[in-house]
Phi, psi and omega in degrees: 000316180295321178297318179297318180297320179293322179297318179298319180297315179294316181297322180299325179295316179290328178295323176296317178297319181297315182290336177271000181075020185253002179269085186237340181292132184301316181296320179294320179297316180297317180293318180300317181288346174282348180265118184300319181298324176297313182299318181299326182273339189250329190270326198254152176239154179224168168261124182281186183298337179264007179082006180273142178277128179211163178291140181290123176234105181306135178279183185299317180294319180293322177298313179297320178300318180295312184295320187263022183298144176238189174288309176246126182234134175247125184243113172258129193210166166281162181288159171064033176263359173073028183292321179292322175302313180299314182299321182288321177291321177298317179291319177301318179299319176302316182294326182281332186246004175230126180286146175056042181254131182245124179236144179224155177224133176249127181251164182296314183228162181298318178300321178296319180299315180296320180296317180299316182293309187286318189263355177240300184286299185296321179299314181297320180291315185285349182246026171298137183297137174305327180296325178287323178298322177294320179295318178304315181295320181297318183266003176080026179262122182267121177277126179302144180248150178292138173246350180202121179229104185262007180094343176240353181191167179232134168251130183259163182285359172266008179089357180271159181207154176220134186222143176237131180205186176262359177201172177216127178224138174081154177076184179235156181230147170264347182205134177223132175240132177245115182272137179051050181296329178299318178295318179298316182298321183280315186272331184228069184300327178294320178294320179299318179296321178296321178297315183292315185276339182252294185296316180300323182289343178282350180259116183291160178301134181093356175260188194250132168232129175234128173240130181225150180185158158283164183283148180224062179083176186253054176210160177096173184300318185298316179296314182298315180295321180297318179297315181296316181295321180291323177296318176301316180297316182294329179276357179074021181268143177278125180294145176282181179293346180247017174248143174282137171268137186270130173234134177231127180237098182280166182295323190288349177271350181268120183294345180284341184270075178205162185211148175301119186285352182300122177083358180267123179267120176265115183301158183300319183295330176283325176298319177295323179298313180295325177297318180293323177301319182284315184291317185272328189235359178070022181264108180266134175235142180265180185298322180295319178293318181294323178296316179299314182298317181297317180290322176295318182295331177302322183270317184278333179051242186290348178274356188300313184290331177289316185279326181225072183287150173265333183223153178303315182297326180296324182300327183264006183301318187203156174218104197289334186298124179084359183287135182291325189248031183304307184296321181292319179290325174299318179299315181298317181290318181301325183259016175065032183276343174260102197209156175285351181287341178284120182226159175294130176257108184299342183277351185243149179289156178249135178245148180239146173237129190244156166222134175254112182261190178293151179057036176061029174287125183237138176228139184222128172259144179243126186227152171231149176259118180242104189066238173250020176261143173261119178256116175271110190258346186198160179211142181223134177215136179199176181212163175074018181235154178278172183298331180295330179296312182290324177299319178297319179295318180296319181291337179280339181285150185277045185250145171261108189277136177258349179167154179232126182250127183231160178286165184295340179303328183294339183272354181289130181277136179280141185297318185294320186253340184076004180252148174268169177290335173298316179296316181296316181298324180298326178294342178255014175087011179251112181257110184277142161259120183277125176273123189290170175297159179243158185287324177220153178296329180295332178297319178295319180293324177295324177298319179294318181297326178285332186276320187303319182296349178265005189256151169233134190236133177292119189299313185277309185295333184247018186300321180293320178293323177297320176303319180296315180295323178295323191254004176286117192215170175289151178283140182267132175264101185288342178282318181269344180072031180222167175274139176281163180270049176204154183285152173281131179267105180213198184300335183279344187297318188294313178296322180293320180288326175296321177294323177298321176302315180294319182295331182268003181276177176255048185301323179291320177298319179296334181272001178084012181266318181082168179068040181304156183294316188216057183298145180302145181283172182291160179301326180297319179288326184298325186296336183264002183282154181282190189260021180281150177232000000 
């Protein structure tokens, strides 16, 4: 890192001379061209966002990426920061100035792969300035020439090659870049596994692997690697050659993300959001940045934090595509319903909604009825513990309980004891009302959709539960490329199903209001219901 920083400092001095027309001494030219940072800034051209051809000038994020490079790098970022462009020009430069060097890039889709090759790699090579070619000839520097161009890659006459595809098989690489790895992990898990077990293994120890993406939910290799890399960073540990180093590039650090604030209305919930960024995290944003964010959020809505995160954790909060409760959660956020203003009211009873998942995974929502509003004041989730553990936690909380609603699983009697979890819980002072089975899974989701618009949710105490509601989604069929008509069973399922239990309860009737949203049906109807949960 220190060597890279010194190289950048030296290269910047030569770049100033070059731009002033003062870099004319042969020895200085040779030395300047020996510095990779100089070459990246002086030799190559790109097409910018407006389609105009211009000399490549690394932005602030790309500069930081260069200085802080490791062997394996994981880049979590806001959109449109040009990281793949930088990686490809950097890799092309390696191929041109290092003999027998092999670089590869894996893209999300075939069209993306073709675009990366033609509009980044090949374009940069074919648009080298004639003046630089003349300088190369003058100082005796031979630029490698293509000997094979198949449309997805180039092999040069110095033995080096660079290729872009949707997968990589066979051979060895000194450098591999995977673009939008988060998308690959979520939509094409088999392909992600093939990349990890195949392409990564083609890169020898001490060589380079870079994976970059916006966040795509909290599952898959990209999320797992990001968590591990961030933990190493937080503990102050230096990653080994086989550990990913964590890089995060938020929207607010890019000077391009701003707008003239005149006439732009920043909603109250966003003003509160910017206040929290400053108070909790020391992130200051000015009027121009806030105006830009507000206008972007109008269009992206629930995808805003995924596409333009302010914090690493925020990037993984949600991924709206395929989410069952997208519109309802958008409604809550739009109207400031997920807020720190929701607090426990000691004068009112607290109701709980439970879900019992696989491997004893338990999720519990805590709610109060305030007028005709449902206030979600707390959330609890854990695994590997018996019902007595959760009963103990509930009894320690300063709540006066008005009722506990549980799924039908709690009523199943265990073979060894002959007792159900309902019986065990009763011994600890928790009396469950069992919410019956439903005829179809969609019926439960409809109950939640009807229930959510009446809710106000405590932002901090229920953040984990909110993540579950945001990310409860349909399962993706990676073979057909469509969503299946059933939910994906993952970490978000338990919190979402516990909320469904609460939504199907008679919580309003218990509160003395009556006219509950989804009160349990009669015993006569229950007997004919199917076995869905």
